[in-house]
C-alpha positions as CSV (number, residue, x, y, z in Angstrom):
1,M,-3.6,38.6,-13.9
2,H,-7.3,39.2,-12.8
3,P,-8.4,36.4,-10.5
4,A,-11.4,34.8,-11.8
5,Y,-13.5,33.6,-9.1
6,S,-15.0,30.7,-11.1
7,V,-11.7,29.4,-11.7
8,I,-10.4,29.7,-8.6
9,I,-13.5,27.9,-7.4
10,F,-13.0,25.0,-10.2
11,T,-9.0,24.4,-9.3
12,T,-10.1,24.7,-5.3
13,A,-13.1,22.0,-5.7
14,S,-11.7,19.9,-8.6
15,G,-8.5,19.5,-7.4
16,A,-9.9,18.4,-3.7
17,G,-12.5,16.2,-5.6
18,Y,-9.7,14.1,-7.6
19,G,-7.3,14.3,-4.8
20,L,-9.9,11.9,-2.9
21,L,-11.0,9.8,-6.1
22,I,-7.1,9.1,-6.3
23,W,-6.7,8.0,-2.9
24,L,-10.1,6.2,-2.8
25,G,-9.3,4.4,-6.3
26,L,-5.6,3.1,-4.9
27,L,-6.6,2.4,-1.5
28,G,-10.2,0.8,-2.1
29,P,-8.7,-2.4,-3.6
30,L,-6.3,-2.5,-1.1
31,G,-9.0,-2.5,1.9
32,W,-7.4,0.2,3.9
33,V,-10.7,1.9,3.8
34,P,-13.9,0.4,4.6
35,Q,-15.8,-1.8,2.2
36,T,-19.2,-0.8,3.3
37,S,-21.3,0.8,0.7
38,A,-22.0,3.7,3.0
39,F,-18.5,4.6,3.1
40,G,-18.2,4.1,-0.9
41,F,-21.4,6.0,-1.5
42,V,-20.3,8.9,0.6
43,G,-16.4,9.0,-0.1
44,L,-17.2,8.5,-4.0
45,G,-20.2,10.8,-3.6
46,L,-18.4,13.5,-2.5
47,A,-15.3,13.5,-4.8
48,L,-17.2,13.3,-7.4
49,L,-19.3,16.3,-6.2
50,L,-16.4,18.4,-5.8
51,I,-15.1,17.3,-9.4
52,T,-18.5,18.3,-11.0
53,V,-18.8,21.1,-8.8
54,G,-15.7,22.7,-10.2
55,L,-16.0,21.6,-13.6
56,L,-19.1,23.2,-13.9
57,S,-18.1,26.2,-11.8
58,S,-15.2,26.6,-14.6
59,T,-17.8,27.3,-17.6
60,A,-18.9,30.3,-15.7
61,H,-15.3,32.0,-17.0
62,L,-16.3,31.3,-20.6
63,G,-18.1,34.2,-22.5
64,H,-20.0,31.5,-24.2
65,P,-20.3,28.5,-22.1
66,E,-23.1,27.1,-24.0
67,R,-20.1,26.5,-26.3
68,A,-17.8,24.9,-24.0
69,W,-18.0,21.4,-25.6
70,R,-16.5,22.5,-28.8
71,A,-13.4,23.2,-27.0
72,L,-13.1,19.0,-26.7
73,T,-12.4,19.2,-30.3
74,Q,-9.1,20.7,-30.2
75,W,-7.3,17.8,-28.0
76,R,-4.6,17.6,-30.2
77,T,-3.0,21.2,-29.4
78,S,-5.0,22.5,-26.6
79,W,-4.1,21.6,-22.9
80,L,-7.6,23.1,-21.9
81,S,-9.2,20.6,-24.6
82,R,-7.4,17.7,-23.0
83,E,-8.5,18.6,-19.6
84,G,-12.1,18.3,-20.5
85,V,-11.7,14.8,-22.3
86,A,-9.5,13.7,-19.6
87,A,-12.4,15.1,-17.1
88,I,-15.0,13.1,-18.9
89,A,-12.9,9.9,-19.2
90,T,-12.1,10.2,-15.6
91,Y,-16.2,9.3,-14.9
92,V,-16.5,5.9,-16.5
93,P,-14.0,3.9,-14.6
94,A,-15.4,5.8,-11.2
95,G,-18.7,5.3,-12.1
96,L,-18.0,1.3,-12.8
97,F,-15.7,1.5,-9.4
98,G,-18.4,3.0,-7.3
99,I,-21.3,0.4,-9.0
100,G,-18.9,-2.3,-7.5
101,W,-18.3,-0.5,-4.3
102,V,-21.9,0.5,-3.3
103,F,-24.2,-2.2,-4.6
104,L,-21.8,-5.1,-4.6
105,E,-19.4,-4.1,-1.9
106,R,-16.5,-5.1,-4.2
107,T,-13.7,-3.6,-4.4
108,D,-11.7,-6.4,-6.0
109,G,-10.9,-7.6,-9.8
110,L,-12.5,-5.5,-12.1
111,F,-13.6,-3.1,-9.8
112,A,-10.1,-2.8,-8.3
113,L,-8.8,-2.2,-12.0
114,M,-11.7,0.5,-12.4
115,G,-10.5,2.3,-9.1
116,V,-6.8,2.3,-10.5
117,L,-7.9,3.5,-13.7
118,A,-10.0,6.1,-12.3
119,A,-7.0,7.5,-9.7
120,A,-4.6,7.3,-13.2
121,L,-7.5,9.6,-15.1
122,A,-7.7,11.7,-12.2
123,I,-3.7,12.9,-12.5
124,V,-3.9,12.6,-16.1
125,T,-6.7,15.7,-15.5
126,L,-4.6,17.0,-13.2
127,I,-1.3,17.1,-15.2
128,C,-3.7,18.5,-18.0
129,T,-5.1,21.4,-15.7
130,G,-1.8,22.4,-14.5
131,M,-0.3,22.5,-18.0
132,I,-3.0,24.8,-18.9
133,Y,-1.2,27.8,-17.4
134,A,2.6,26.1,-17.2
135,S,2.7,26.0,-21.1
136,L,2.0,29.8,-21.2
137,P,5.4,31.5,-22.1
138,T,3.7,34.8,-21.6
139,I,3.5,34.7,-18.3
140,R,6.8,34.0,-16.6
141,A,5.4,33.2,-13.2
142,W,3.4,30.0,-15.0
143,H,5.8,29.2,-17.2
144,Q,8.2,27.3,-14.3
145,P,8.4,23.8,-13.7
146,F,6.8,23.9,-10.3
147,V,3.3,24.6,-11.6
148,V,2.1,21.0,-12.3
149,P,3.6,19.3,-9.3
150,V,2.4,22.1,-7.0
151,Y,-1.2,21.2,-8.5
152,I,-0.9,17.6,-7.8
153,A,0.6,18.0,-4.6
154,L,-2.4,20.2,-3.0
155,A,-5.0,18.0,-4.4
156,L,-3.7,14.9,-3.0
157,A,-3.1,16.9,0.5
158,T,-6.8,18.2,0.8
159,G,-7.8,15.1,-1.0
160,A,-5.8,13.1,2.1
161,L,-7.3,15.3,4.7
162,L,-10.8,14.6,3.0
163,L,-10.2,11.1,3.8
164,T,-8.9,11.2,7.2
165,F,-11.8,13.2,7.8
166,L,-14.7,10.4,5.9
167,L,-12.5,7.5,8.1
168,L,-13.1,9.4,11.2
169,L,-16.7,10.0,10.6
170,F,-17.2,6.7,10.0
171,G,-15.7,5.4,13.4
172,V,-12.5,4.2,11.7
173,V,-9.2,5.6,13.8
174,T,-6.1,5.0,12.3
175,T,-2.5,6.2,12.5
176,W,-1.6,5.8,8.9
177,A,-4.6,8.5,7.6
178,P,-3.1,11.2,9.5
179,C,0.4,10.7,8.7
180,L,-0.9,10.5,5.2
181,S,-1.7,14.0,5.4
182,I,1.0,15.3,7.0
183,I,3.4,13.7,4.4
184,T,1.0,15.2,1.7
185,V,0.6,18.8,2.9
186,A,4.3,18.8,4.1
187,T,5.4,18.1,0.3
188,A,2.7,20.5,-0.8
189,W,4.4,23.0,1.1
190,G,7.8,22.4,-0.1
191,L,6.9,22.8,-3.4
192,K,4.8,25.8,-3.0
193,T,7.9,27.3,-1.1
194,A,10.1,26.6,-3.7
195,S,7.6,27.8,-6.4
196,W,7.2,31.3,-4.7
197,A,11.5,31.3,-4.6
198,H,11.5,30.3,-8.0
199,V,9.2,33.6,-9.1
200,D,10.6,35.7,-6.7
201,T,14.2,34.9,-8.2
202,A,13.7,34.4,-11.4
203,E,14.9,36.9,-14.3
204,R,12.6,39.1,-16.0
205,T,13.8,38.6,-19.3
206,Y,10.9,40.4,-21.4
207,T,11.4,44.1,-21.5
208,I,10.0,46.8,-23.5
209,E,12.8,46.8,-25.6
210,K,12.9,43.3,-26.6
211,A,9.3,43.5,-27.1
212,T,9.5,46.8,-29.4
213,G,12.3,45.4,-31.3
214,L,14.5,48.9,-30.7
215,G,17.0,47.8,-27.7
216,R,19.5,48.3,-30.2
217,F,18.8,52.1,-29.9
218,G,18.9,52.0,-26.2
219,K,16.4,52.6,-23.3
220,V,12.6,52.5,-24.9
221,R,10.0,54.2,-23.3
222,P,6.2,54.8,-24.4
223,L,5.6,58.3,-25.8
224,E,1.8,58.1,-25.3
225,P,-0.8,55.6,-23.2
226,P,-1.7,52.9,-25.9
227,H,-5.7,54.0,-24.7
228,T,-7.4,56.7,-23.1
229,Q,-9.6,54.7,-20.9
230,P,-9.1,51.1,-19.2
231,N,-9.7,48.2,-21.8
232,Y,-10.3,44.4,-21.5
233,V,-6.5,43.8,-21.8
234,M,-5.5,46.4,-18.9
235,R,-8.1,45.0,-16.8
236,E,-7.7,41.3,-17.5
237,M,-3.7,40.8,-17.9
238,G,-2.9,44.2,-16.0
239,Y,-4.3,43.5,-12.5
240,Q,-1.5,44.1,-9.9
241,I,-1.2,43.5,-6.4
242,G,1.3,45.2,-4.1
243,R,3.9,43.5,-2.9
244,K,3.1,44.3,0.8
245,H,0.3,43.0,0.3
246,A,1.0,39.5,-1.7
247,Q,3.4,38.7,1.3
248,K,0.3,38.9,3.9
249,L,-1.5,36.7,1.8
250,R,1.3,34.5,1.3
251,R,1.6,33.9,5.1
252,I,-2.2,33.5,5.1
253,A,-1.8,30.6,2.5
254,L,0.8,28.9,4.3
255,L,-0.8,28.9,7.6
256,C,-4.4,27.6,6.7
257,A,-3.5,25.7,3.5
258,F,0.0,24.0,5.4
259,L,0.8,24.8,8.9
260,V,-2.3,24.6,10.8
261,P,-3.8,21.0,9.0
262,G,-0.4,19.6,9.6
263,L,-0.6,20.5,13.2
264,L,-4.0,19.1,13.5
265,S,-3.2,15.9,11.6
266,L,-0.3,15.7,13.9
267,L,-2.8,15.7,16.9
268,M,-5.1,13.3,15.5
269,L,-2.6,10.7,16.3
270,L,-3.3,11.2,19.6
271,A,-7.0,11.7,19.9
272,G,-9.9,9.4,20.0
273,Q,-12.4,9.2,17.4
274,I,-14.9,12.3,18.8
275,F,-11.9,14.7,18.8
276,G,-10.3,13.8,16.2
277,L,-13.5,14.4,13.9
278,L,-13.8,17.4,15.2
279,L,-9.7,18.0,14.2
280,A,-10.3,17.1,11.0
281,I,-13.1,19.3,10.1
282,L,-11.0,22.0,11.3
283,A,-8.1,20.9,9.0
284,V,-10.2,20.6,6.1
285,I,-11.8,24.3,6.6
286,S,-8.4,25.5,7.0
287,A,-6.8,23.8,4.0
288,A,-9.9,25.0,2.2
289,I,-9.4,28.5,3.3
290,G,-5.6,28.2,2.2
291,V,-6.1,26.7,-1.1
292,L,-8.4,29.4,-1.8
293,V,-5.8,32.0,-0.8
294,E,-2.8,30.4,-2.7
295,R,-4.9,30.0,-5.8
296,W,-5.9,33.8,-5.6
297,L,-2.5,34.8,-5.6
298,F,-1.5,32.1,-8.2
299,F,-3.3,34.8,-10.6
300,A,-2.8,37.7,-8.7
301,E,0.8,37.5,-8.6
302,A,1.3,37.0,-12.6
303,E,2.0,39.3,-14.7
304,H,1.5,39.3,-18.4
305,V,4.3,40.4,-21.3
306,S,1.3,42.4,-23.0
307,M,1.7,44.8,-19.9
308,L,5.2,46.2,-21.3
309,Y,3.3,48.2,-23.9
310,Y,1.5,50.0,-20.9
311,G,4.2,50.9,-18.8
312,R,5.6,48.0,-17.3
313,E,9.5,47.5,-18.0
314,A,10.0,44.0,-17.6
315,A,8.1,40.9,-17.0
């Protein structure tokens, strides 16, 4: 599949924003993070900013962005529509939670309920986003059980790294925040590694013989190309990356998204506020680069069954 940069930015930015919102919505009511107006404003503001930037960037992938609102009407059958509904609904409890935290410095009672509800709706939104891809049987790399868990795990990991950065920015030195980052990053690494292994080893069940229904006559091959020049299907569905380059980019993703942030988080356990803040900044930057590469590969390595009609033997 051709990697759409608008969707890559969407999944990276909104994923981190939802991850941060989840941690704030759960840990705020527990009193594990500062209850001050400043921290609530910066923390929730950053989370909602990332979510909003991501959602707006996703509309750039549409042929007619002005018609995006119509997608919300198909929530009964479309995961894309459900994602839109859940994303909009998340703003309501998140906004009420923010009002209590920023203006009243309260995260208890009704505001605690709003925080938990915002976190729950953020998770629902992440599930819907992942299911947009996981529900497509025409793309073998996406139609597998790891897509949704990986997407949620990456969001929680990047959100935990952002939360650790914010705590250090406000002078709060803890051991649990770097540990949370290490655990979530390690979990995301394990799931992503398992996902790649599943994609690499899964049987290619779709063949040109099966697609044409001519398998009973023996080996099938195209007599002539379907088109004399590239078309939309070939550009969007037929994008292909060489295995050598894919493996190199996978190593970059593993290094930047998981290994470096994990090691930097480990060093934060031994660092003070100033050095720890520097490490946190580097961890966030590294994770952002790694997730962007991982998201690009998510699309670039996906093979659509329509390419069977364009010379591919299996998909």
